C-alpha positions as CSV (number, residue, x, y, z in Angstrom):
1,M,6.2,-40.3,-25.9
2,T,10.0,-38.8,-27.0
3,G,12.4,-38.0,-23.8
4,D,12.2,-33.9,-25.4
5,E,8.2,-35.0,-25.4
6,I,8.5,-35.2,-21.5
7,A,10.7,-32.5,-21.0
8,H,8.3,-30.0,-22.8
9,I,5.6,-31.3,-20.9
10,I,7.5,-30.5,-17.5
11,R,8.0,-26.9,-17.7
12,A,4.7,-26.3,-19.3
13,T,3.9,-27.4,-16.3
14,A,6.3,-26.1,-14.1
15,G,5.3,-23.3,-16.1
16,F,1.8,-23.2,-14.9
17,L,2.5,-24.4,-11.2
18,W,4.7,-21.0,-10.6
19,V,1.6,-18.6,-12.3
20,L,-1.0,-20.7,-9.9
21,L,1.9,-20.0,-7.2
22,A,1.8,-16.5,-8.0
23,A,-1.6,-16.0,-8.1
24,F,-2.0,-17.7,-5.1
25,V,0.3,-15.5,-2.6
26,V,-1.2,-11.9,-4.8
27,W,-4.8,-13.6,-3.0
28,L,-3.0,-13.9,-0.2
29,L,-1.7,-10.3,0.3
30,R,-5.2,-8.9,-1.0
31,Q,-5.9,-7.3,1.8
32,P,-3.3,-5.9,3.3
33,L,-1.7,-4.9,0.1
34,M,-4.9,-2.8,-0.6
35,A,-4.5,-1.3,3.0
36,A,-1.5,-0.1,1.5
37,V,-2.3,1.3,-1.6
38,A,-5.0,2.9,0.1
39,R,-3.1,4.3,3.1
40,L,-0.4,6.3,0.5
41,A,-1.4,9.1,-0.5
42,S,1.4,10.6,-1.4
43,F,5.0,10.8,-2.0
44,E,7.9,12.5,-2.9
45,A,10.2,11.5,-6.0
46,F,13.0,13.5,-7.2
47,G,12.2,16.5,-5.3
48,V,8.9,16.2,-7.1
49,K,5.9,15.5,-4.8
50,F,3.1,13.2,-6.6
51,A,-0.5,13.4,-4.6
52,L,-2.4,9.9,-5.0
53,S,-5.5,8.0,-3.3
54,G,-6.0,10.3,-0.1
55,G,-5.0,13.9,-2.6
56,A,-7.6,12.4,-5.0
57,A,-10.8,11.7,-2.1
58,L,-9.9,15.3,-0.9
59,D,-10.2,16.6,-4.5
60,A,-13.6,14.6,-5.2
61,A,-15.3,15.8,-1.6
62,I,-14.1,19.5,-2.4
63,E,-15.1,19.3,-6.0
64,L,-19.5,17.8,-4.8
65,A,-19.4,20.4,-2.0
66,Q,-18.8,23.6,-4.2
67,K,-21.4,22.0,-6.5
68,N,-24.0,21.9,-4.4
69,S,-26.8,23.8,-5.1
70,A,-28.3,24.9,-1.7
71,W,-25.3,25.5,-0.1
72,P,-22.3,26.1,-1.7
73,V,-18.8,25.5,-0.1
74,E,-16.0,27.5,-1.7
75,V,-12.1,26.0,-0.9
76,P,-9.6,28.0,-1.5
77,A,-6.3,25.9,-3.3
78,A,-3.9,27.1,-0.7
79,D,-6.3,25.8,2.3
80,R,-6.4,22.2,0.1
81,K,-3.2,22.4,-0.7
82,A,-2.8,22.6,4.1
83,A,-5.0,20.2,4.5
84,L,-3.8,17.9,2.3
85,D,0.4,19.0,3.5
86,R,-0.3,18.5,7.2
87,A,-1.9,14.8,7.2
88,S,0.5,13.9,5.4
89,A,2.9,14.7,7.8
90,N,0.8,13.7,10.9
91,R,-0.2,10.3,9.1
92,S,1.2,8.5,12.3
93,V,-1.7,9.5,13.9
94,F,-4.5,8.0,11.4
95,E,-2.3,4.7,11.9
96,G,-5.6,2.4,13.5
97,A,-7.2,5.0,14.1
98,E,-10.5,4.3,14.9
99,I,-13.8,6.5,13.4
100,L,-17.8,6.1,13.9
101,W,-19.8,8.6,11.6
102,V,-23.6,8.7,12.1
103,D,-25.0,10.3,9.0
104,D,-28.9,9.0,7.8
105,R,-27.5,9.3,4.3
106,P,-24.1,7.9,4.1
107,S,-23.5,8.2,0.7
108,N,-23.0,11.4,0.7
109,N,-19.5,10.9,2.4
110,R,-17.7,8.3,0.7
111,N,-15.0,11.0,-1.0
112,E,-14.7,12.1,2.3
113,A,-14.5,8.6,4.7
114,R,-12.4,7.1,1.8
115,M,-10.2,10.2,1.9
116,L,-9.3,9.4,5.9
117,R,-8.9,6.2,5.0
118,S,-6.5,6.6,2.7
119,F,-3.9,8.0,5.1
120,G,-4.8,4.8,8.1
121,A,-7.9,5.0,9.2
122,L,-11.3,3.3,9.7
123,V,-14.4,4.3,8.9
124,T,-18.1,3.0,10.7
125,F,-20.8,4.4,9.7
126,A,-24.0,4.3,11.9
127,A,-27.7,5.5,10.2
128,T,-28.8,6.5,13.9
129,T,-28.5,7.6,16.9
130,E,-29.3,4.2,18.2
131,E,-27.2,2.1,15.4
132,A,-24.2,4.6,17.5
133,V,-24.6,3.5,20.4
134,H,-24.8,0.0,19.7
135,A,-21.5,0.3,18.0
136,L,-19.9,2.2,21.0
137,Q,-20.7,-0.3,22.8
138,A,-19.5,-3.3,21.0
139,A,-16.8,-1.7,20.9
140,A,-15.7,-0.7,24.1
141,E,-17.1,-4.6,25.1
142,Q,-14.4,-6.2,22.8
143,H,-11.8,-3.4,24.0
144,Q,-11.1,-1.5,20.9
145,P,-13.0,1.2,21.0
146,F,-13.7,5.0,19.0
147,D,-11.0,7.0,19.1
148,V,-13.6,9.9,16.9
149,I,-16.8,10.8,16.0
150,L,-18.1,12.2,12.7
151,S,-21.6,13.3,13.0
152,D,-24.2,14.9,11.2
153,I,-26.6,17.2,12.8
154,S,-30.5,17.6,11.0
155,R,-31.7,13.8,9.8
156,E,-34.9,12.9,7.1
157,L,-34.2,9.1,8.3
158,P,-35.9,7.2,9.4
159,A,-37.9,11.0,10.6
160,P,-37.2,14.5,9.2
161,D,-35.3,15.6,13.2
162,P,-33.4,19.1,12.9
163,T,-31.5,18.3,16.2
164,A,-31.1,14.5,15.9
165,G,-27.0,15.0,15.8
166,L,-27.4,17.6,18.6
167,T,-29.4,15.5,20.7
168,M,-27.5,12.3,20.6
169,L,-24.6,14.1,22.3
170,P,-25.9,14.5,25.8
171,R,-27.0,11.2,25.3
172,L,-23.3,9.9,24.8
173,R,-22.4,10.9,27.4
174,E,-24.5,10.0,29.7
175,A,-23.8,6.4,28.3
176,G,-20.0,7.2,29.1
177,F,-18.8,7.9,25.6
178,Q,-16.8,10.8,25.8
179,Q,-15.0,11.3,22.1
180,P,-14.1,13.8,20.5
181,V,-17.6,14.6,17.7
182,I,-17.4,16.7,15.4
183,Y,-20.1,17.9,13.6
184,Y,-19.7,17.6,9.3
185,V,-22.8,19.8,8.3
186,G,-24.2,20.8,4.8
187,R,-24.5,24.2,6.7
188,P,-23.3,25.7,9.7
189,N,-25.2,28.2,11.9
190,A,-22.9,31.4,11.0
191,D,-23.8,32.3,14.9
192,G,-23.9,29.3,16.5
193,G,-20.3,28.8,16.8
194,V,-19.9,25.7,17.9
195,P,-22.4,23.4,19.5
196,A,-22.2,22.4,23.4
197,G,-20.3,19.8,23.8
198,A,-18.6,18.8,20.6
199,F,-14.8,19.2,19.0
200,G,-15.9,21.1,16.0
201,V,-18.3,21.6,13.2
202,T,-17.6,22.5,9.9
203,N,-19.6,21.8,5.8
204,R,-15.7,21.6,4.2
205,P,-13.7,19.0,4.0
206,D,-10.4,19.9,4.5
207,Q,-12.1,21.0,7.5
208,L,-12.7,18.5,8.4
209,L,-9.8,17.2,7.6
210,Q,-8.0,19.6,9.5
211,L,-10.2,18.9,12.7
212,V,-9.6,14.7,12.7
213,I,-6.5,15.7,13.1
214,D,-6.3,17.8,16.0
215,A,-8.8,15.8,17.3
216,L,-6.5,12.7,17.2
217,S,-3.5,14.1,17.9
218,R,-4.8,15.1,21.0
219,L,-5.6,11.7,22.3
220,R,-2.8,10.4,21.4
221,G,-0.4,13.3,23.3
222,R,0.8,14.8,20.6
223,A,1.2,17.7,19.4
224,A,0.0,17.7,15.5
225,R,2.0,19.7,13.6
């Protein structure tokens, strides 16, 4: 084997090793990189504001809500923009926030969950009140309590119960859990107002985002912008 052939083999091997090293570094950092991308909801360049995952998730949630044949939701463009701009301005309150979402059909809220995660919140789902209590207890034992609880009101699983979310609240309080509870529902009771003891209630994705900002800001002792 000539010297040129040996040099060629060395160069080829070195190049291959660099590719392997780069792939290993990407794999090693995959989770923080993905988290960083997920949290990037908007940025500005040359005076132009670009909305990324946070805005896209909010738009997807709004679109789905507006297509609801039973309880259609109308979200004015100005309200959508106000919610997204406020979330971007208050991004720090979302960072590391632990949110427990109680709903028997969590897939219905995938866009809203992605919206909250895009700003840095951590969202965990529970399908029943029992699962919620267990999750709250486990989090408290690990000294990583949830900050906010989101919940439906009416549930079909494991059995139809139109007031499951409402009866859950006093049970949580009796168990010592004082987290603010926000109800996210298909159709709020126009005459009933906010359920007793709850932080708020809405059927609109933009208002949900605003309520979560308010709740997290209060918990952190900050005045939300």
